[in-house]
KOLDREN-952569 format. One record per residue: residue in three letters; y negated, z, x negated of N, C-alpha, C in turn. Coordinates in Angstrom, 1 decimal, padded with zeros to 4 digits. Example, Ala and Ser with C-alpha at 12.3 -4.5 7.8 and 13.67 -1.06 7.14 Angstrom:
BEGIN
+------+--------+--------+--------+--------+--------+--------+--------+--------+--------+
! rest !   n_yy !   n_zz !   n_xx !  ca_yy !  ca_zz !  ca_xx !   c_yy !   c_zz !   c_xx !
+------+--------+--------+--------+--------+--------+--------+--------+--------+--------+
!  ALA !  005.7 !  007.8 ! -013.2 !  004.5 !  007.8 ! -012.3 !  003.3 !  007.8 ! -013.2 !
!  SER !  002.2 !  007.1 ! -012.8 !  001.1 !  007.1 ! -013.7 !  000.0 !  007.9 ! -012.9 !
+------+--------+--------+--------+--------+--------+--------+--------+--------+--------+
This chain:
BEGIN
+------+--------+--------+--------+--------+--------+--------+--------+--------+--------+
! rest !   n_yy !   n_zz !   n_xx !  ca_yy !  ca_zz !  ca_xx !   c_yy !   c_zz !   c_xx !
+------+--------+--------+--------+--------+--------+--------+--------+--------+--------+
!  MET !  012.1 ! -063.9 ! -051.3 !  013.2 ! -063.1 ! -050.8 !  012.7 ! -061.9 ! -050.1 !
!  SER !  013.4 ! -061.5 ! -049.1 !  013.0 ! -060.4 ! -048.3 !  013.2 ! -059.0 ! -048.9 !
!  THR !  012.3 ! -058.1 ! -048.7 !  012.5 ! -056.8 ! -049.3 !  013.6 ! -056.0 ! -048.5 !
!  ALA !  013.8 ! -056.5 ! -047.3 !  014.8 ! -055.9 ! -046.4 !  016.2 ! -056.3 ! -046.9 !
!  GLY !  016.3 ! -057.5 ! -047.2 !  017.6 ! -058.0 ! -047.7 !  018.5 ! -058.7 ! -046.7 !
!  HIS !  018.4 ! -058.2 ! -045.5 !  019.2 ! -058.8 ! -044.3 !  018.2 ! -059.4 ! -043.4 !
!  GLN !  018.5 ! -060.8 ! -043.1 !  017.6 ! -061.5 ! -042.3 !  018.2 ! -061.8 ! -040.9 !
!  LEU !  017.5 ! -061.5 ! -039.8 !  018.0 ! -061.8 ! -038.5 !  017.2 ! -062.9 ! -037.9 !
!  ILE !  017.8 ! -064.0 ! -037.7 !  017.2 ! -065.2 ! -037.1 !  017.3 ! -065.0 ! -035.6 !
!  TYR !  016.2 ! -065.1 ! -034.9 !  016.2 ! -065.0 ! -033.4 !  015.4 ! -066.0 ! -032.7 !
!  ASP !  015.6 ! -066.3 ! -031.5 !  014.8 ! -067.3 ! -030.6 !  013.5 ! -066.8 ! -030.3 !
!  ASP !  012.5 ! -067.1 ! -031.0 !  011.1 ! -066.8 ! -030.8 !  010.5 ! -067.4 ! -029.6 !
!  GLY !  011.2 ! -068.3 ! -029.0 !  010.8 ! -069.1 ! -027.7 !  011.3 ! -068.3 ! -026.5 !
!  CYS !  011.9 ! -067.2 ! -026.7 !  012.4 ! -066.4 ! -025.6 !  011.8 ! -065.0 ! -025.5 !
!  GLY !  011.1 ! -064.7 ! -024.3 !  010.4 ! -063.4 ! -024.2 !  011.4 ! -062.3 ! -024.3 !
!  PHE !  012.6 ! -062.4 ! -023.7 !  013.6 ! -061.3 ! -023.9 !  014.0 ! -061.1 ! -025.3 !
!  CYS !  014.2 ! -062.1 ! -026.0 !  014.5 ! -062.0 ! -027.5 !  013.4 ! -061.3 ! -028.2 !
!  GLN !  012.1 ! -061.7 ! -027.9 !  011.0 ! -061.1 ! -028.6 !  010.9 ! -059.6 ! -028.3 !
!  ARG !  011.1 ! -059.2 ! -027.1 !  011.1 ! -057.8 ! -026.8 !  012.3 ! -057.0 ! -027.5 !
!  SER !  013.4 ! -057.7 ! -027.5 !  014.6 ! -057.1 ! -028.2 !  014.3 ! -056.9 ! -029.7 !
!  VAL !  013.6 ! -057.9 ! -030.3 !  013.3 ! -057.7 ! -031.7 !  012.3 ! -056.6 ! -031.9 !
!  ARG !  011.3 ! -056.5 ! -031.0 !  010.4 ! -055.4 ! -031.2 !  011.1 ! -054.0 ! -031.1 !
!  LEU !  012.1 ! -053.9 ! -030.2 !  012.8 ! -052.6 ! -030.0 !  013.6 ! -052.5 ! -031.3 !
!  LEU !  014.3 ! -053.5 ! -031.8 !  015.1 ! -053.4 ! -033.0 !  014.3 ! -052.9 ! -034.2 !
!  ARG !  013.1 ! -053.4 ! -034.3 !  012.1 ! -053.0 ! -035.4 !  011.9 ! -051.5 ! -035.3 !
!  ARG !  011.7 ! -051.0 ! -034.1 !  011.5 ! -049.5 ! -033.9 !  012.7 ! -048.8 ! -034.3 !
!  LEU !  013.9 ! -049.3 ! -034.0 !  015.1 ! -048.5 ! -034.4 !  015.5 ! -048.6 ! -035.9 !
!  ASP !  014.9 ! -049.7 ! -036.6 !  015.2 ! -049.9 ! -038.0 !  014.3 ! -049.0 ! -038.9 !
!  TRP !  014.6 ! -047.7 ! -038.9 !  013.8 ! -046.8 ! -039.7 !  013.6 ! -047.0 ! -041.1 !
!  PHE !  014.7 ! -047.6 ! -041.7 !  014.8 ! -047.9 ! -043.1 !  014.4 ! -049.3 ! -043.5 !
!  ASN !  013.9 ! -050.1 ! -042.6 !  013.5 ! -051.6 ! -042.8 !  014.5 ! -052.3 ! -043.5 !
!  THR !  015.8 ! -052.3 ! -042.9 !  016.9 ! -053.0 ! -043.6 !  017.1 ! -054.5 ! -043.1 !
!  ILE !  016.3 ! -054.7 ! -041.9 !  016.4 ! -056.1 ! -041.3 !  015.1 ! -056.7 ! -041.3 !
!  GLU !  015.0 ! -058.0 ! -041.7 !  013.8 ! -058.8 ! -041.6 !  014.0 ! -059.8 ! -040.5 !
!  PRO !  013.3 ! -059.6 ! -039.3 !  013.4 ! -060.6 ! -038.2 !  012.7 ! -061.9 ! -038.7 !
!  ILE !  013.5 ! -063.0 ! -038.5 !  012.9 ! -064.4 ! -038.8 !  012.9 ! -065.1 ! -037.5 !
!  PRO !  011.7 ! -065.6 ! -037.1 !  011.6 ! -066.5 ! -035.8 !  012.3 ! -067.8 ! -036.2 !
!  LEU !  013.0 ! -068.3 ! -035.1 !  013.7 ! -069.5 ! -035.2 !  012.7 ! -070.6 ! -035.5 !
!  SER !  011.4 ! -070.6 ! -035.1 !  010.5 ! -071.6 ! -035.5 !  010.1 ! -071.6 ! -037.0 !
!  ALA !  010.5 ! -070.6 ! -037.7 !  010.2 ! -070.5 ! -039.2 !  011.5 ! -070.5 ! -040.0 !
!  ALA !  012.7 ! -070.8 ! -039.4 !  013.9 ! -070.5 ! -040.1 !  014.7 ! -071.7 ! -040.5 !
!  ALA !  014.1 ! -072.8 ! -040.6 !  014.7 ! -074.1 ! -040.9 !  015.4 ! -074.1 ! -042.3 !
!  ASP !  014.6 ! -073.5 ! -043.3 !  015.2 ! -073.5 ! -044.6 !  016.4 ! -072.5 ! -044.7 !
!  LEU !  016.3 ! -071.4 ! -044.2 !  017.3 ! -070.4 ! -044.1 !  018.5 ! -071.0 ! -043.4 !
!  MET !  018.3 ! -071.5 ! -042.3 !  019.5 ! -072.2 ! -041.5 !  020.2 ! -073.2 ! -042.3 !
!  ALA !  019.4 ! -074.1 ! -043.0 !  020.0 ! -075.1 ! -043.7 !  020.8 ! -074.6 ! -045.0 !
!  ARG !  020.3 ! -073.5 ! -045.6 !  021.1 ! -072.9 ! -046.7 !  022.4 ! -072.4 ! -046.3 !
!  HIS !  022.4 ! -071.9 ! -045.1 !  023.6 ! -071.2 ! -044.6 !  024.4 ! -072.0 ! -043.5 !
!  LEU !  024.1 ! -073.3 ! -043.4 !  024.7 ! -074.2 ! -042.4 !  024.7 ! -073.7 ! -041.0 !
!  ILE !  023.6 ! -073.2 ! -040.5 !  023.5 ! -072.7 ! -039.2 !  022.9 ! -073.9 ! -038.3 !
!  SER !  023.6 ! -074.3 ! -037.4 !  023.0 ! -075.4 ! -036.6 !  022.1 ! -074.9 ! -035.5 !
!  ILE !  021.3 ! -075.7 ! -035.0 !  020.3 ! -075.3 ! -034.0 !  021.0 ! -075.0 ! -032.7 !
!  ASP !  022.2 ! -075.7 ! -032.5 !  023.0 ! -075.4 ! -031.3 !  023.6 ! -073.9 ! -031.4 !
!  ALA !  024.1 ! -073.6 ! -032.6 !  024.6 ! -072.2 ! -032.7 !  023.5 ! -071.3 ! -032.6 !
!  MET !  022.3 ! -071.6 ! -033.1 !  021.2 ! -070.6 ! -032.9 !  020.8 ! -070.5 ! -031.5 !
!  MET !  020.9 ! -071.5 ! -030.7 !  020.6 ! -071.5 ! -029.3 !  021.6 ! -070.6 ! -028.4 !
!  SER !  022.7 ! -070.4 ! -029.0 !  023.7 ! -069.6 ! -028.2 !  023.8 ! -068.2 ! -028.7 !
!  ALA !  023.2 ! -067.8 ! -029.9 !  023.3 ! -066.6 ! -030.6 !  022.4 ! -066.4 ! -031.7 !
!  MET !  021.8 ! -065.1 ! -031.8 !  021.1 ! -064.8 ! -033.0 !  022.0 ! -064.7 ! -034.1 !
!  HIS !  021.5 ! -064.9 ! -035.4 !  022.4 ! -064.8 ! -036.6 !  021.8 ! -063.9 ! -037.5 !
!  LEU !  022.6 ! -063.1 ! -038.1 !  022.3 ! -062.2 ! -039.2 !  022.8 ! -062.7 ! -040.5 !
!  VAL !  022.0 ! -062.9 ! -041.5 !  022.2 ! -063.3 ! -042.9 !  022.1 ! -062.1 ! -043.8 !
!  THR !  023.2 ! -061.6 ! -044.3 !  023.1 ! -060.4 ! -045.1 !  022.6 ! -060.8 ! -046.6 !
!  ARG !  022.2 ! -059.8 ! -047.3 !  021.7 ! -060.1 ! -048.7 !  022.8 ! -060.7 ! -049.5 !
!  GLN !  024.2 ! -060.5 ! -049.1 !  025.2 ! -061.0 ! -049.9 !  025.5 ! -062.5 ! -049.5 !
!  GLY !  024.8 ! -062.9 ! -048.4 !  025.0 ! -064.3 ! -048.0 !  026.0 ! -064.4 ! -046.9 !
!  SER !  026.6 ! -063.3 ! -046.3 !  027.5 ! -063.5 ! -045.2 !  026.6 ! -063.8 ! -043.9 !
!  VAL !  027.2 ! -064.5 ! -043.0 !  026.6 ! -064.8 ! -041.8 !  027.3 ! -064.3 ! -040.6 !
!  TYR !  026.7 ! -063.7 ! -039.7 !  027.2 ! -063.1 ! -038.4 !  026.4 ! -063.6 ! -037.3 !
!  ALA !  027.1 ! -063.9 ! -036.1 !  026.4 ! -064.3 ! -035.0 !  026.7 ! -063.5 ! -033.8 !
!  GLY !  025.8 ! -063.4 ! -032.9 !  025.9 ! -062.7 ! -031.6 !  026.3 ! -061.2 ! -031.7 !
!  ALA !  027.4 ! -060.8 ! -031.0 !  027.8 ! -059.5 ! -031.0 !  028.1 ! -059.0 ! -032.4 !
!  GLU !  028.7 ! -059.9 ! -033.2 !  029.1 ! -059.4 ! -034.5 !  027.9 ! -059.1 ! -035.4 !
!  ALA !  026.8 ! -059.9 ! -035.1 !  025.5 ! -059.5 ! -035.8 !  025.0 ! -058.2 ! -035.4 !
!  VAL !  025.1 ! -058.0 ! -034.0 !  024.7 ! -056.6 ! -033.5 !  025.5 ! -055.5 ! -034.3 !
!  ARG !  026.8 ! -055.7 ! -034.4 !  027.7 ! -054.8 ! -035.0 !  027.2 ! -054.6 ! -036.5 !
!  GLU !  027.0 ! -055.6 ! -037.2 !  026.6 ! -055.5 ! -038.7 !  025.2 ! -054.8 ! -038.8 !
!  PHE !  024.3 ! -055.2 ! -038.0 !  023.0 ! -054.6 ! -038.3 !  023.0 ! -053.2 ! -037.7 !
!  GLY !  023.8 ! -052.9 ! -036.7 !  024.0 ! -051.6 ! -036.2 !  024.6 ! -050.5 ! -037.2 !
!  LEU !  025.4 ! -051.0 ! -038.0 !  025.9 ! -050.2 ! -039.1 !  024.8 ! -049.7 ! -040.0 !
!  ARG !  023.7 ! -050.3 ! -040.0 !  022.6 ! -050.0 ! -040.9 !  021.5 ! -049.1 ! -040.3 !
!  MET !  021.6 ! -048.8 ! -039.0 !  020.6 ! -048.1 ! -038.3 !  021.2 ! -046.9 ! -037.7 !
!  PRO !  020.7 ! -045.7 ! -037.9 !  021.3 ! -044.4 ! -037.4 !  021.5 ! -044.4 ! -035.9 !
!  LEU !  020.5 ! -044.9 ! -035.1 !  020.7 ! -044.7 ! -033.6 !  021.7 ! -045.8 ! -033.2 !
!  LEU !  022.0 ! -046.9 ! -033.8 !  022.9 ! -047.9 ! -033.3 !  024.3 ! -047.7 ! -034.0 !
!  PHE !  024.4 ! -046.8 ! -035.1 !  025.6 ! -046.6 ! -035.7 !  026.8 ! -046.3 ! -034.9 !
!  PRO !  026.7 ! -045.3 ! -034.0 !  027.9 ! -045.0 ! -033.1 !  028.4 ! -046.3 ! -032.3 !
!  LEU !  027.4 ! -047.1 ! -031.8 !  027.8 ! -048.4 ! -031.0 !  028.5 ! -049.3 ! -032.0 !
!  ALA !  027.9 ! -049.4 ! -033.2 !  028.5 ! -050.4 ! -034.2 !  029.8 ! -050.0 ! -034.6 !
!  LEU !  030.0 ! -048.6 ! -034.8 !  031.3 ! -048.1 ! -035.2 !  032.4 ! -048.4 ! -034.2 !
!  ALA !  032.0 ! -048.2 ! -032.8 !  032.9 ! -048.5 ! -031.8 !  033.2 ! -049.9 ! -031.7 !
!  MET !  032.3 ! -050.8 ! -032.1 !  032.5 ! -052.2 ! -032.1 !  033.5 ! -052.7 ! -033.2 !
!  ARG !  033.9 ! -051.8 ! -034.0 !  035.0 ! -052.1 ! -035.0 !  036.3 ! -052.2 ! -034.3 !
!  LEU !  036.4 ! -051.6 ! -033.2 !  037.7 ! -051.6 ! -032.3 !  037.7 ! -053.0 ! -031.7 !
!  GLY !  038.8 ! -053.6 ! -031.7 !  039.0 ! -055.0 ! -031.1 !  038.5 ! -055.1 ! -029.7 !
!  PHE !  039.0 ! -054.2 ! -028.8 !  038.7 ! -054.4 ! -027.4 !  037.3 ! -054.1 ! -027.1 !
!  VAL !  036.5 ! -053.3 ! -027.9 !  035.2 ! -053.0 ! -027.7 !  034.4 ! -054.2 ! -028.1 !
!  LEU !  034.8 ! -054.8 ! -029.2 !  034.1 ! -056.0 ! -029.8 !  034.3 ! -057.1 ! -028.7 !
!  ARG !  035.4 ! -057.3 ! -028.2 !  035.7 ! -058.3 ! -027.2 !  034.8 ! -058.2 ! -026.0 !
!  LEU !  034.6 ! -057.0 ! -025.5 !  033.8 ! -056.7 ! -024.4 !  032.3 ! -056.9 ! -024.8 !
!  ALA !  031.9 ! -056.5 ! -026.0 !  030.6 ! -056.8 ! -026.5 !  030.2 ! -058.3 ! -026.6 !
!  LYS !  031.3 ! -059.1 ! -027.0 !  031.1 ! -060.5 ! -027.1 !  030.8 ! -061.1 ! -025.7 !
!  TRP !  031.6 ! -060.7 ! -024.8 !  031.4 ! -061.1 ! -023.4 !  030.1 ! -060.8 ! -022.9 !
!  VAL !  029.6 ! -059.5 ! -023.0 !  028.4 ! -059.1 ! -022.6 !  027.2 ! -059.9 ! -023.3 !
!  TYR !  027.4 ! -060.1 ! -024.6 !  026.4 ! -060.8 ! -025.4 !  026.3 ! -062.2 ! -024.9 !
!  GLN !  027.4 ! -062.9 ! -024.7 !  027.5 ! -064.3 ! -024.2 !  026.7 ! -064.4 ! -022.9 !
!  LYS !  027.0 ! -063.5 ! -021.9 !  026.4 ! -063.6 ! -020.6 !  024.9 ! -063.3 ! -020.7 !
!  THR !  024.5 ! -062.4 ! -021.6 !  023.1 ! -062.1 ! -021.7 !  022.3 ! -063.3 ! -022.4 !
!  SER !  023.0 ! -063.9 ! -023.4 !  022.4 ! -065.0 ! -024.1 !  022.3 ! -066.2 ! -023.2 !
!  ALA !  023.2 ! -066.4 ! -022.5 !  023.3 ! -067.6 ! -021.6 !  022.2 ! -067.5 ! -020.5 !
!  ASN !  021.8 ! -066.2 ! -020.1 !  020.8 ! -066.0 ! -019.1 !  019.4 ! -065.4 ! -019.7 !
!  ARG !  019.2 ! -065.5 ! -020.9 !  018.0 ! -064.9 ! -021.5 !  016.7 ! -065.4 ! -021.0 !
!  TYR !  016.7 ! -066.8 ! -020.6 !  015.4 ! -067.3 ! -020.1 !  015.2 ! -066.8 ! -018.7 !
!  ARG !  016.3 ! -066.7 ! -017.9 !  016.1 ! -066.1 ! -016.5 !  015.7 ! -064.7 ! -016.6 !
!  ILE !  016.3 ! -063.9 ! -017.6 !  015.9 ! -062.5 ! -017.8 !  014.4 ! -062.4 ! -018.2 !
!  SER !  014.0 ! -063.4 ! -019.0 !  012.5 ! -063.4 ! -019.4 !  011.6 ! -063.6 ! -018.2 !
!  ARG !  012.1 ! -064.4 ! -017.3 !  011.2 ! -064.7 ! -016.1 !  011.1 ! -063.5 ! -015.3 !
!  ARG !  012.2 ! -062.7 ! -015.2 !  012.2 ! -061.5 ! -014.4 !  011.4 ! -060.4 ! -015.1 !
!  LEU !  011.2 ! -060.5 ! -016.5 !  010.4 ! -059.6 ! -017.2 !  008.9 ! -060.1 ! -017.2 !
!  LYS !  008.6 ! -061.1 ! -016.4 !  007.3 ! -061.7 ! -016.3 !  006.8 ! -062.2 ! -017.6 !
!  CYS !  007.7 ! -062.9 ! -018.3 !  007.3 ! -063.5 ! -019.6 !  006.3 ! -064.7 ! -019.3 !
!  GLU !  005.1 ! -064.6 ! -019.9 !  004.0 ! -065.5 ! -019.6 !  003.7 ! -066.5 ! -020.8 !
!  GLY !  004.3 ! -066.2 ! -021.9 !  004.0 ! -066.9 ! -023.1 !  004.5 ! -068.4 ! -023.1 !
!  ARG !  003.8 ! -069.2 ! -023.9 !  004.1 ! -070.6 ! -023.9 !  005.5 ! -070.7 ! -024.4 !
!  GLY !  006.0 ! -069.9 ! -025.3 !  007.4 ! -069.9 ! -025.8 !  008.4 ! -069.8 ! -024.9 !
!  CYS !  008.1 ! -069.1 ! -023.7 !  009.1 ! -068.9 ! -022.7 !  009.6 ! -070.2 ! -022.1 !
!  LEU !  008.9 ! -071.2 ! -022.2 !  009.3 ! -072.5 ! -021.6 !  010.1 ! -073.3 ! -022.5 !
!  ILE !  010.2 ! -073.0 ! -023.7 !  011.0 ! -073.8 ! -024.8 !  012.5 ! -073.6 ! -024.4 !
!  HIS !  013.3 ! -074.7 ! -024.4 !  014.7 ! -074.6 ! -024.3 !  015.2 ! -074.1 ! -023.0 !
!  ARG !  014.4 ! -073.9 ! -022.0 !  014.8 ! -073.3 ! -020.7 !  015.6 ! -074.4 ! -020.0 !
!  LYS !  016.8 ! -073.9 ! -019.6 !  017.6 ! -074.8 ! -018.6 !  017.2 ! -074.6 ! -017.2 !
!  HIS !  017.0 ! -075.7 ! -016.5 !  016.6 ! -075.4 ! -015.0 !  017.8 ! -075.6 ! -014.2 !
+------+--------+--------+--------+--------+--------+--------+--------+--------+--------+
């Protein structure tokens, strides 16, 4: 069991995702989130009925209570636990802000490998699941 209690499953085959998780770890002053790479999350995904297709479209946050949030809703939930993200997470409680955040998240997620190439991602993992 994680000391953090909340587990964030992310696509470790994506350079953009890896950079985002590194930034998130810097913002997580109280170590509330444990990042779990997709390549090591099979058991956690099976326990919470998270499919690989769902994971390839959005990161997933599994709270210590067992609730599962995906995409922008995961951002909102872990943002509530981090002082620097708290204002954004609080704003995302408003329906129209959450709808906008979902749209932005969806566009970013769908283009994350393209973004990784622009960030000069050189790792082997950057080739996994890339749509040409």
